[in-house]
N, C-alpha and C positions, 0 to 999 in steps of 0.2 A: 609729865611730858606723856599723851598719850601713846598707845601702842603702834597706831599707825605711824603717827609722826617719828616714833622712835624706830621704827622698821625702814621709814624713808632715809632717814640719816644714816641707818646701817647700811642699806641698799647702794647710797651714795658712796661709801666708804670702801664699800667691796667693789664696786665697779671702778672707782679711783685707782684701788689697788690693783686690780686685775689689769688697768689701762697703762700702769706706771712703766712697764717693760715695752709698750708700744703697739700692743694688740691684746684682744679677747681670743682665748682659744676655747674650745668647745669644752674641756674639763673646768675651767675658770666658770663659764656660763652656766654648766650643769649643778657645779658647787654653789653659786649664787642663787640660782632657782630654790636649790634644797634648804639653804639657809634662810633663805626669804620666807618660804612656804612654813617652814617650822615655827619662825617669828609671828606670822599674820595667819596662819592656816588657809592662805589664798595662793593660787597659782601664779606664777610669773613667765610670761613667754619669753622667748630669746629675742623677739622682735622689742618688747618691753625694756629688756636689757640694754638692746643696741640703741634704744632712745635715751636711756639713762645715760648711757656712755656718751652719747653727744652732747647730752646737757652738761655733765661733768668735765667736759673737754674744754667748754667755754667758760667755767669758774674754776677758782681755786678752792677746793675742798677744805683745806687748811683754815682759811677764812670763815667758812661757814661754821667749822667745829669751834673755832675759838670764839664765835660770836655765840654759840649755844653752850658753850662749856659751862659758864656760871649757872646754867639752869638744869644740868644735868648732874644726876648723882653718879657715885663712883661705880655703881653696878652697872650703870649704863655706859659708860665710858669704856668700861672693860669689856662689855658685850660688842661694842662698836670695834675695839681693837682685836678682839678675839676672832670676830667674823673677817676683819680685814686680814689678818694672819692666815685664817685656814684659806682664803683665797690665794694669798700669796704662795701656799705651799701646793696649791693645786696642780701646777705643771713640774712638780718634782725638783724644781731648782728655784734658787733666789736669786734674782736679779740684783745688782746693787742699786738699780733705781727704786725697785722695789723695798728694799732694807732701807733706803733714804725716805721713802714716801710713808711708812710705816712709823718710822721715827720722829717725822714731821708731824704726822697725825697725832701722835701722843704728847708731843710737846704742845701742839695748839688746843688739844684737851687740856692740859695743864698736868699731865700724868708724868711722873719723874720716870727717869732712866732706870732706876732702880725697881720702881714698881713694875715697869713694862718688862724689864727682864724676868722678875718674878712672873708674871702674869704668864708670859710666852714659855717659859719653863714647866710651868704647871700645865698649861695646854698641851705641849708638845708630849709631855708623859701622857696625857689623857689618851692623845690621839693613838699614840703607839702600844695602846695596851689591847 
């Protein structure tokens, strides 16, 4: 999978996660921009994120992830879930819809609950250092 394609998938996952509670706030948008720039070395405008949110609203991200899952290696799946989780934490609260969305994404990617829990625990420890 090319870097651009991988980053596009990560962008859709982040936008879907940020939209799971019904809205995108400025912290979520800022974090999406930061993660996307880290991944692609390209700047992403707030308008581009808003357009991505409209696109994601019309599709089920889980179907797209499930279709891609066989072609993704474990590292890429982990990157998608970690990026989505970082966005989930952006507004300092975890809505039930967001938690469900993350678990549904993991399931669509074929990632076990045990692996997801370990991944999130590791990421949480890293973020709190």
